[in-house]
ROVO-548337 format. One record per residue (C-alpha): residue number from 0; y, z, x; residue in one letter. Coordinates in nm, 3 decimals, padded with zeros to 5 digits. Each point is the difference from the previous one (the first is absolute). Last residue first. Layout:
BEGIN
R,NUM,Y,Z,X,A
...
//
This chain:
BEGIN
R,472,00.045,-02.118,-00.543,T
R,471,00.208,00.114,00.292,L
R,470,00.158,-00.212,00.270,Y
R,469,00.089,00.226,00.289,V
R,468,00.285,-00.021,00.251,Y
R,467,00.244,-00.138,-00.256,E
R,466,00.305,00.048,00.224,Y
R,465,00.233,00.281,-00.111,D
R,464,00.013,00.150,00.350,I
R,463,00.105,-00.332,00.145,P
R,462,-00.239,-00.195,00.226,K
R,461,00.057,00.010,00.376,G
R,460,-00.368,00.052,00.080,N
R,459,-00.030,00.295,-00.239,I
R,458,00.304,00.158,-00.164,G
R,457,00.268,00.225,00.138,Q
R,456,00.141,00.351,-00.038,R
R,455,-00.276,00.098,-00.242,P
R,454,00.106,00.141,-00.338,P
R,453,00.011,00.380,-00.039,A
R,452,-00.297,00.187,-00.151,V
R,451,-00.031,00.233,-00.299,W
R,450,00.166,-00.235,-00.254,S
R,449,-00.254,-00.280,00.029,A
R,448,00.129,-00.339,00.114,I
R,447,00.127,-00.323,-00.159,K
R,446,00.054,-00.335,00.176,G
R,445,-00.274,-00.179,-00.200,R
R,444,-00.145,00.221,-00.271,E
R,443,-00.333,00.153,00.101,Y
R,442,00.099,00.365,-00.005,V
R,441,-00.318,00.204,-00.042,P
R,440,00.027,00.368,-00.090,R
R,439,-00.076,00.256,00.266,M
R,438,00.234,00.283,-00.089,L
R,437,-00.276,00.201,-00.171,S
R,436,-00.204,-00.039,00.319,R
R,435,00.259,00.201,00.189,V
R,434,-00.013,00.276,-00.264,F
R,433,-00.379,00.016,-00.012,T
R,432,-00.019,00.015,00.378,L
R,431,00.252,00.283,00.014,D
R,430,-00.178,00.190,-00.281,E
R,429,-00.335,-00.032,00.179,T
R,428,00.170,00.144,00.304,T
R,427,00.116,-00.200,00.300,P
R,426,-00.024,00.202,00.324,L
R,425,00.232,00.252,00.162,W
R,424,00.150,00.220,-00.270,K
R,423,-00.316,00.009,-00.212,R
R,422,-00.202,00.075,00.309,K
R,421,00.191,00.319,00.075,G
R,420,-00.200,00.249,-00.206,A
R,419,-00.328,-00.152,00.118,E
R,418,00.111,00.025,00.361,W
R,417,00.114,00.360,-00.037,T
R,416,-00.336,00.093,-00.153,A
R,415,-00.191,-00.189,00.269,E
R,414,00.167,00.178,00.290,D
R,413,00.288,-00.151,00.195,V
R,412,00.053,-00.196,00.322,I
R,411,00.367,-00.092,00.027,T
R,410,00.064,-00.360,00.107,G
R,409,00.311,-00.078,-00.207,D
R,408,-00.204,-00.197,-00.256,P
R,407,-00.232,00.302,-00.045,T
R,406,-00.332,00.026,00.183,V
R,405,-00.316,00.128,-00.166,H
R,404,-00.284,-00.046,00.247,H
R,403,-00.338,-00.156,-00.080,G
R,402,00.110,-00.336,00.136,S
R,401,00.255,00.049,00.275,N
R,400,-00.234,-00.088,00.287,I
R,399,-00.088,-00.339,-00.144,G
R,398,-00.034,-00.147,-00.349,V
R,397,00.088,00.140,-00.344,E
R,396,00.366,00.075,00.073,R
R,395,00.259,00.128,-00.243,N
R,394,00.253,00.110,00.267,F
R,393,-00.104,00.011,00.366,G
R,392,00.217,-00.298,00.088,P
R,391,00.310,00.198,-00.111,H
R,390,00.169,-00.166,-00.297,P
R,389,00.229,-00.301,00.040,L
R,388,00.341,00.092,-00.132,R
R,387,00.239,-00.123,-00.268,F
R,386,00.353,00.144,-00.001,T
R,385,00.229,00.070,-00.294,H
R,384,00.375,00.027,-00.049,D
R,383,00.076,-00.328,-00.177,V
R,382,00.322,-00.165,00.118,G
R,381,-00.133,-00.351,-00.062,A
R,380,00.016,-00.080,00.373,D
R,379,-00.190,00.324,00.067,A
R,378,-00.272,-00.086,-00.251,L
R,377,-00.050,-00.350,00.141,I
R,376,00.009,00.148,00.352,K
R,375,-00.277,00.242,-00.098,N
R,374,-00.216,-00.293,-00.115,W
R,373,00.050,-00.188,00.325,R
R,372,-00.068,00.311,00.212,K
R,371,-00.322,00.058,-00.194,V
R,370,-00.103,-00.357,00.070,G
R,369,00.062,00.041,00.373,T
R,368,-00.214,00.316,-00.004,Q
R,367,-00.301,-00.208,-00.096,C
R,366,00.019,-00.179,00.336,D
R,365,00.000,00.330,00.190,A
R,364,-00.302,00.111,-00.202,M
R,363,-00.186,-00.323,00.077,Y
R,362,00.046,00.030,00.376,E
R,361,-00.118,00.361,-00.022,S
R,360,-00.305,-00.107,-00.201,R
R,359,-00.096,-00.245,00.271,L
R,358,00.015,00.267,00.270,D
R,357,-00.180,00.251,-00.221,L
R,356,-00.281,-00.251,-00.052,N
R,355,-00.009,-00.050,00.377,L
R,354,-00.036,00.372,00.067,L
R,353,-00.328,00.006,00.194,L
R,352,00.136,-00.253,00.250,I
R,351,00.299,00.225,00.062,A
R,350,-00.227,00.271,00.142,Q
R,349,00.092,00.329,-00.165,L
R,348,00.276,00.260,00.026,E
R,347,00.022,00.271,-00.263,E
R,346,00.279,00.120,-00.228,T
R,345,-00.091,00.274,-00.243,T
R,344,00.156,00.052,-00.343,W
R,343,-00.001,00.328,-00.191,T
R,342,-00.117,00.090,-00.350,G
R,341,-00.288,00.228,00.105,D
R,340,-00.258,-00.276,-00.058,G
R,339,00.159,-00.213,00.268,N
R,338,00.166,-00.342,-00.023,P
R,337,-00.021,-00.239,00.302,R
R,336,00.286,-00.176,00.179,E
R,335,-00.140,-00.250,00.250,L
R,334,00.138,-00.067,00.346,T
R,333,-00.067,-00.306,00.210,R
R,332,-00.181,-00.070,00.328,A
R,331,-00.052,-00.300,00.225,D
R,330,-00.271,-00.039,00.267,E
R,329,-00.252,-00.218,-00.186,T
R,328,00.276,-00.182,-00.190,L
R,327,-00.136,-00.351,00.077,K
R,326,00.312,-00.207,-00.066,H
R,325,00.139,00.110,00.344,D
R,324,00.337,00.102,-00.141,D
R,323,00.319,-00.171,-00.111,R
R,322,-00.078,-00.105,-00.356,R
R,321,00.133,-00.342,-00.100,R
R,320,-00.345,-00.162,00.014,T
R,319,-00.140,00.250,-00.248,E
R,318,00.254,-00.064,-00.274,Q
R,317,-00.180,00.247,-00.230,W
R,316,-00.306,00.117,00.188,R
R,315,-00.318,-00.198,00.056,G
R,314,-00.318,-00.065,-00.195,K
R,313,-00.319,-00.159,00.134,L
R,312,00.070,00.030,00.373,G
R,311,-00.307,00.212,00.078,A
R,310,00.217,00.288,00.118,T
R,309,00.211,-00.026,-00.312,Y
R,308,-00.294,-00.009,-00.243,Y
R,307,-00.154,00.295,00.185,N
R,306,00.320,00.203,-00.027,A
R,305,00.030,-00.087,-00.371,A
R,304,-00.359,00.114,-00.053,N
R,303,00.064,00.316,00.204,T
R,302,00.270,00.093,-00.246,S
R,301,00.256,00.281,00.001,T
R,300,00.277,-00.036,-00.258,E
R,299,-00.252,-00.076,-00.274,S
R,298,00.049,-00.320,-00.192,G
R,297,00.309,-00.222,-00.013,F
R,296,-00.056,-00.059,-00.372,L
R,295,00.071,00.369,-00.065,D
R,294,00.365,-00.064,00.086,L
R,293,00.008,-00.243,-00.295,S
R,292,-00.106,00.280,-00.236,V
R,291,00.290,00.197,00.145,T
R,290,00.268,-00.262,-00.039,Y
R,289,-00.105,-00.095,-00.353,H
R,288,00.008,00.359,-00.123,F
R,287,00.318,00.124,00.165,N
R,286,00.192,-00.317,-00.097,L
R,285,-00.115,00.036,-00.361,Y
R,284,00.121,00.362,00.006,K
R,283,00.334,-00.106,00.153,Q
R,282,00.046,-00.263,-00.275,I
R,281,-00.070,00.274,-00.257,I
R,280,00.266,00.222,00.160,D
R,279,00.248,-00.289,-00.010,L
R,278,-00.027,-00.038,-00.378,P
R,277,-00.122,-00.339,-00.127,I
R,276,00.251,-00.149,-00.241,G
R,275,-00.008,-00.057,-00.377,G
R,274,00.295,00.220,-00.098,H
R,273,-00.222,00.290,-00.111,P
R,272,-00.158,-00.010,00.349,G
R,271,00.337,00.018,00.171,I
R,270,00.006,00.374,00.058,D
R,269,00.202,-00.027,00.321,Y
R,268,00.316,00.010,-00.211,T
R,267,00.343,-00.158,-00.005,D
R,266,-00.106,-00.264,-00.256,H
R,265,00.124,-00.309,00.185,E
R,264,-00.033,00.156,00.343,R
R,263,-00.360,00.107,-00.051,I
R,262,-00.077,-00.330,-00.174,L
R,261,00.128,-00.203,00.295,E
R,260,-00.194,00.217,00.246,A
R,259,-00.320,-00.058,-00.201,S
R,258,00.064,-00.374,00.006,R
R,257,00.048,-00.005,00.375,T
R,256,-00.306,00.217,00.060,V
R,255,-00.216,-00.236,-00.210,V
R,254,00.150,-00.303,00.176,R
R,253,-00.060,00.132,00.351,D
R,252,-00.357,00.097,-00.103,V
R,251,-00.061,-00.366,-00.088,G
R,250,00.187,-00.124,00.306,T
R,249,-00.236,00.180,00.235,T
R,248,-00.314,-00.063,-00.203,G
R,247,00.052,-00.371,-00.056,V
R,246,00.106,-00.037,00.362,M
R,245,-00.327,00.169,00.098,M
R,244,-00.195,-00.269,-00.183,H
R,243,00.208,-00.273,00.162,H
R,242,-00.085,00.129,00.349,A
R,241,-00.372,-00.012,-00.086,E
R,240,00.004,-00.380,00.003,E
R,239,00.091,-00.026,00.369,K
R,238,-00.233,00.289,00.079,L
R,237,-00.287,-00.202,-00.148,M
R,236,00.064,-00.272,00.259,F
R,235,-00.037,00.242,00.290,E
R,234,-00.301,00.157,-00.168,C
R,233,-00.196,-00.326,00.004,T
R,232,00.101,-00.075,00.359,R
R,231,-00.123,00.339,00.120,S
R,230,-00.324,-00.021,-00.194,L
R,229,-00.069,-00.349,00.138,P
R,228,00.085,00.130,00.352,D
R,227,-00.242,00.291,00.023,F
R,226,00.193,00.188,00.268,S
R,225,00.190,00.173,-00.279,S
R,224,00.379,00.039,00.023,E
R,223,00.045,-00.147,-00.349,K
R,222,-00.240,00.271,-00.116,L
R,221,00.257,00.264,00.097,T
R,220,00.278,-00.184,-00.181,G
R,219,-00.220,-00.048,-00.306,L
R,218,-00.030,00.379,-00.025,Q
R,217,00.374,00.039,00.050,Y
R,216,00.095,-00.254,-00.267,K
R,215,-00.260,00.140,-00.237,G
R,214,00.163,00.344,00.031,D
R,213,00.318,-00.178,-00.106,R
R,212,-00.192,-00.134,-00.300,D
R,211,-00.072,00.363,-00.089,T
R,210,00.356,00.129,00.040,F
R,209,00.240,-00.265,-00.130,Y
R,208,-00.235,-00.211,-00.211,T
R,207,-00.152,00.315,-00.148,F
R,206,00.339,00.160,-00.064,M
R,205,00.121,-00.313,-00.179,Y
R,204,-00.323,-00.012,-00.201,F
R,203,00.022,00.373,-00.085,A
R,202,00.354,-00.056,-00.127,L
R,201,-00.142,-00.294,-00.193,W
R,200,-00.261,00.196,-00.193,D
R,199,-00.378,00.046,00.000,A
R,198,-00.089,-00.040,00.365,T
R,197,-00.307,00.224,-00.030,E
R,196,-00.173,00.146,00.305,E
R,195,-00.327,-00.151,00.124,N
R,194,00.167,-00.189,00.283,F
R,193,00.148,00.320,00.139,A
R,192,-00.354,00.139,00.043,G
R,191,-00.137,-00.261,00.240,L
R,190,-00.340,-00.165,-00.059,I
R,189,00.066,-00.145,-00.345,R
R,188,-00.204,00.156,-00.276,P
R,187,-00.355,-00.102,-00.098,A
R,186,-00.139,00.235,-00.264,D
R,185,00.307,00.187,-00.126,P
R,184,00.211,-00.318,00.035,S
R,183,00.357,00.091,00.094,G
R,182,00.067,-00.330,00.177,S
R,181,-00.302,-00.227,-00.020,N
R,180,-00.299,-00.061,00.227,R
R,179,-00.206,-00.309,-00.083,M
R,178,00.249,-00.258,00.131,L
R,177,00.015,00.142,00.351,L
R,176,-00.376,00.049,-00.019,G
R,175,-00.057,-00.375,-00.012,E
R,174,00.188,-00.036,00.328,A
R,173,-00.216,00.279,00.146,E
R,172,-00.313,-00.196,-00.091,D
R,171,00.143,-00.314,00.163,R
R,170,00.078,00.197,00.315,G
R,169,-00.352,00.141,00.014,E
R,168,-00.141,-00.352,-00.035,R
R,167,00.204,-00.138,00.289,G
R,166,00.283,00.202,00.157,F
R,165,00.238,-00.256,00.152,Y
R,164,00.097,-00.263,-00.254,A
R,163,-00.086,00.178,-00.323,H
R,162,00.154,00.336,00.094,L
R,161,00.305,-00.163,00.159,L
R,160,00.056,-00.222,-00.305,Y
R,159,-00.038,00.301,-00.228,V
R,158,00.279,00.175,00.188,M
R,157,00.243,-00.286,-00.051,A
R,156,-00.111,-00.056,-00.360,W
R,155,00.089,00.361,-00.076,L
R,154,00.338,-00.067,00.153,H
R,153,00.028,-00.290,-00.243,R
R,152,-00.049,00.237,-00.293,G
R,151,00.265,00.229,00.146,E
R,150,00.218,-00.311,00.010,E
R,149,-00.067,-00.078,-00.365,V
R,148,00.082,00.355,-00.107,N
R,147,00.320,00.041,00.203,V
R,146,00.136,-00.327,-00.135,Q
R,145,-00.105,00.097,-00.355,F
R,144,00.195,00.327,00.025,L
R,143,00.299,-00.181,00.147,N
R,142,00.008,-00.241,-00.295,R
R,141,-00.011,00.288,-00.246,L
R,140,00.286,00.166,00.185,D
R,139,00.219,-00.310,-00.033,Y
R,138,-00.111,-00.048,-00.362,L
R,137,00.135,00.348,-00.070,S
R,136,-00.107,00.365,-00.056,P
R,135,-00.371,-00.093,-00.005,A
R,134,-00.201,00.201,-00.257,T
R,133,-00.299,-00.226,-00.074,L
R,132,00.006,-00.133,00.357,G
R,131,-00.099,00.346,00.121,L
R,130,-00.348,-00.012,-00.153,L
R,129,-00.205,-00.119,00.300,K
R,128,00.199,00.183,00.265,Q
R,127,-00.284,00.225,00.117,Q
R,126,-00.243,-00.293,-00.010,E
R,125,00.226,-00.213,00.216,V
R,124,00.040,00.298,00.236,S
R,123,-00.376,00.029,00.035,A
R,122,-00.048,-00.372,00.074,P
R,121,00.161,00.050,00.343,E
R,120,-00.114,00.352,00.094,T
R,119,-00.369,-00.092,00.029,D
R,118,00.074,-00.273,00.254,G
R,117,00.148,00.250,00.247,Q
R,116,-00.305,00.224,-00.033,I
R,115,-00.236,-00.300,00.023,V
R,114,00.177,-00.136,00.309,I
R,113,-00.018,00.332,00.185,L
R,112,-00.368,00.041,-00.091,R
R,111,-00.086,-00.349,00.122,Q
R,110,00.176,00.067,00.327,L
R,109,-00.194,00.323,00.050,D
R,108,-00.337,-00.156,-00.081,A
R,107,00.052,-00.300,00.229,R
R,106,00.137,00.186,00.299,Y
R,105,-00.308,-00.017,00.226,E
R,104,-00.075,-00.356,-00.110,G
R,103,00.343,-00.133,00.103,P
R,102,00.156,-00.182,-00.298,V
R,101,00.111,-00.352,00.088,Q
R,100,00.337,-00.135,00.112,Q
R,99,00.051,00.300,00.225,W
R,98,00.325,00.058,00.191,V
R,97,00.006,-00.097,00.367,P
R,96,-00.034,00.301,00.235,E
R,95,00.309,00.195,00.111,G
R,94,-00.096,00.327,-00.168,Q
R,93,-00.374,00.022,-00.072,H
R,92,-00.011,00.379,00.033,E
R,91,00.285,00.052,-00.244,G
R,90,00.321,-00.196,-00.046,F
R,89,00.172,-00.340,-00.006,A
R,88,-00.294,-00.240,-00.019,I
R,87,00.120,-00.346,00.101,R
R,86,00.173,-00.281,-00.186,R
R,85,00.022,-00.326,00.196,D
R,84,-00.120,-00.230,-00.279,P
R,83,00.254,00.152,-00.241,D
R,82,-00.132,-00.099,-00.343,R
R,81,00.229,-00.064,-00.292,E
R,80,-00.020,00.253,-00.281,A
R,79,-00.309,-00.017,-00.221,L
R,78,-00.001,-00.126,-00.357,F
R,77,-00.288,00.007,-00.244,I
R,76,00.064,-00.084,-00.363,G
R,75,00.134,00.092,-00.337,W
R,74,00.159,-00.299,-00.165,R
R,73,00.134,00.149,-00.325,Y
R,72,-00.170,-00.167,-00.299,D
R,71,-00.059,00.331,-00.186,P
R,70,00.375,00.065,00.044,V
R,69,00.132,-00.322,-00.155,N
R,68,00.255,-00.078,00.268,V
R,67,00.376,-00.041,-00.009,H
R,66,00.123,-00.102,00.342,D
R,65,00.076,00.137,00.345,F
R,64,-00.153,-00.135,00.324,H
R,63,-00.056,00.216,00.306,A
R,62,-00.021,-00.034,00.377,W
R,61,00.334,-00.163,00.064,G
R,60,00.033,00.123,00.355,E
R,59,-00.216,00.249,00.191,R
R,58,-00.316,-00.206,-00.034,G
R,57,-00.286,00.087,-00.235,V
R,56,00.065,-00.284,-00.241,S
R,55,-00.022,-00.061,-00.374,V
R,54,-00.002,00.359,-00.129,A
R,53,00.078,00.022,-00.370,T
R,52,00.300,00.187,-00.135,R
R,51,-00.003,00.037,-00.375,L
R,50,00.227,-00.079,-00.294,Y
R,49,-00.249,00.091,-00.273,V
R,48,-00.145,-00.235,-00.262,G
R,47,-00.127,00.007,-00.357,Q
R,46,-00.067,00.372,00.000,T
R,45,-00.273,00.236,-00.118,E
R,44,00.047,00.371,00.064,L
R,43,-00.319,00.178,00.105,T
R,42,00.043,-00.045,00.376,P
R,41,-00.327,-00.003,00.194,G
R,40,-00.318,00.199,-00.068,M
R,39,-00.207,-00.220,-00.230,E
R,38,00.150,-00.342,00.064,G
R,37,00.054,00.078,00.367,W
R,36,-00.362,00.121,00.030,W
R,35,-00.123,-00.324,-00.160,H
R,34,00.220,-00.197,00.240,L
R,33,-00.147,00.191,00.294,F
R,32,-00.352,-00.062,-00.126,K
R,31,00.081,-00.368,-00.038,P
R,30,00.123,-00.007,00.366,Q
R,29,-00.303,00.172,00.157,W
R,28,-00.225,-00.309,-00.022,G
R,27,00.281,-00.218,00.134,E
R,26,00.024,00.250,00.286,L
R,25,-00.368,-00.036,00.087,A
R,24,00.004,-00.378,-00.040,R
R,23,00.299,-00.033,00.231,Q
R,22,-00.158,00.233,00.254,L
R,21,-00.312,-00.216,00.016,R
R,20,00.201,-00.323,-00.002,R
R,19,00.217,00.093,00.298,D
R,18,00.209,-00.311,00.064,E
R,17,00.179,00.014,-00.334,A
R,16,00.096,00.360,00.067,L
R,15,00.226,-00.105,00.282,N
R,14,00.159,00.348,00.020,V
R,13,00.339,-00.093,-00.147,N
R,12,-00.100,00.057,-00.357,N
R,11,00.039,-00.095,-00.364,P
R,10,-00.337,00.053,-00.178,I
R,9,-00.087,-00.308,-00.203,K
R,8,00.160,-00.200,00.280,A
R,7,00.303,-00.218,-00.049,D
R,6,00.231,00.283,00.092,Y
R,5,-00.094,-00.002,00.368,D
R,4,00.249,00.241,00.155,I
R,3,00.231,-00.114,00.274,K
R,2,00.025,00.165,00.344,E
R,1,00.363,00.005,00.102,P
R,0,00.081,-00.239,00.284,M
//
C-alpha cells in the first residue's frame, strides 16, 4: 500500500514525527524562520489562491492532490519514498552490505556537506524567480511558476529534515545557514555560481527549468543511489516532483520557438523583434548561457572528492544499478579531452573513478540534446531554415579544465581578443536582455496569453487551458 502522509500534523510528514518529540520541537522551531524567509524572499505577487499540486502519498499511484491553495498556507512537509527493507549497497567498498539507516561516523562530515550543497540550491531558485510573477505571460504560466516555487521550498524542507534528524547541533546550524545565504548576495551568496545568476525574464525561466533543473535531476539521481537510506529515499521522492519542473522548461521553450516560427512565416523575415517575437539568434544565446552555467554545476571533470564519495558509497552514478561493470571502477579507464595553451586539444586516459563528474555530465549532455532536437523539429515542421545547437562543453566555462581557456561554441580555442570580439554573437548582450525584458508584460486575463509565446498544448491535470489557475486580488 502507498505510504500516506500525516496531514493532521503541524508539519505534514511520513517520518513519524509525532513519535520523535525532540526532532518535532527542533523542526517546529525552524518552521517560523522558513515562513519568514518565504515572506521575504518568496514570490512577490500576491494571489487569492493558486491551483497547486500537493503531495498526499509517496506511492506510485495517486500521489498528489490538486486544488486552489492560498500560497502562504501551502502544506510544506517531509516526505520520503517508501522503504525497501531488502535494499543493499550497490557500489563502492561496502557493496553488498545492507544500506545505512544511520550516518556512519567516518562519513559524517562528507554526508553533511553533500546535503548542505543540495539544500542550498533549493531556496536559491525561489529567490531567483521572486519577481517573475509580476510579468507572467498567462495564468497557466503563473500557476506553473508557483508550483515550481512551492516544491523547491519543500525540497528545502527535505534537506533540513535530514540535517536536523541525523546531524545534531551542526546540522541545525547548517539548516539555519540555508536561510541566511541568499542568491546574488554580495555578503552571503549561494554556494554554487549558477544559483547566483538572475532569472529576470520568462525565457530565462524556461531555460533555467530546462537546463538547470535538469542538472538537479542528475544530482538527485546520484544521491538516490546513496548508501545512506534516508537520503536515498528523500531524493527519490524529490525526483518525482522535479519532473514537473523540467516539463515547464521543455514546453516553455517549445512554445517560444513555436511562436517565433509563426512570426517568421507570417512576416517573411527572421527579424521578428519589431513584430513582438524573440529572434532565433537570441534564443540560441540564452541556450548557450544557461547550458554552460549548468555544466559548471557538475564540478571539475577530474575529482578525487567524487571518487572518494563513490568508493565510500555516499554518492553513486546515474542509474548505478543498471551499469554493467563491477561498481567499484578501480580497474576501468576513460578518456578526457583537455585544452592546451597552444590552441590544440589533447586526449588522455585516466582512471574512470577520477572522472565521475565527467560521467554524470555526459549523461546530462545527452539528455539536453533531446530538447534541442525537439526545438529543431518545431522549426523544420514550420518550414523555418534554422538549427539550434548545444555549444561545445568547453565554451563559457568557469569551472574545470576549460576555465581560463577561450573556447568558441564550435570548440575552437581562440585568444582573448577573438573571444571578446565573438561574445556578442554567442551570449546574450545587454541589448538582448533589455529587448526580451521589454516583451515581459503581464497577461492575467483568463484564457489570454502574451504575444511572444504560443499557448500550451494542454492544461494542468485535465483542466482546460483557459481554466482560472490563479485567483488574483
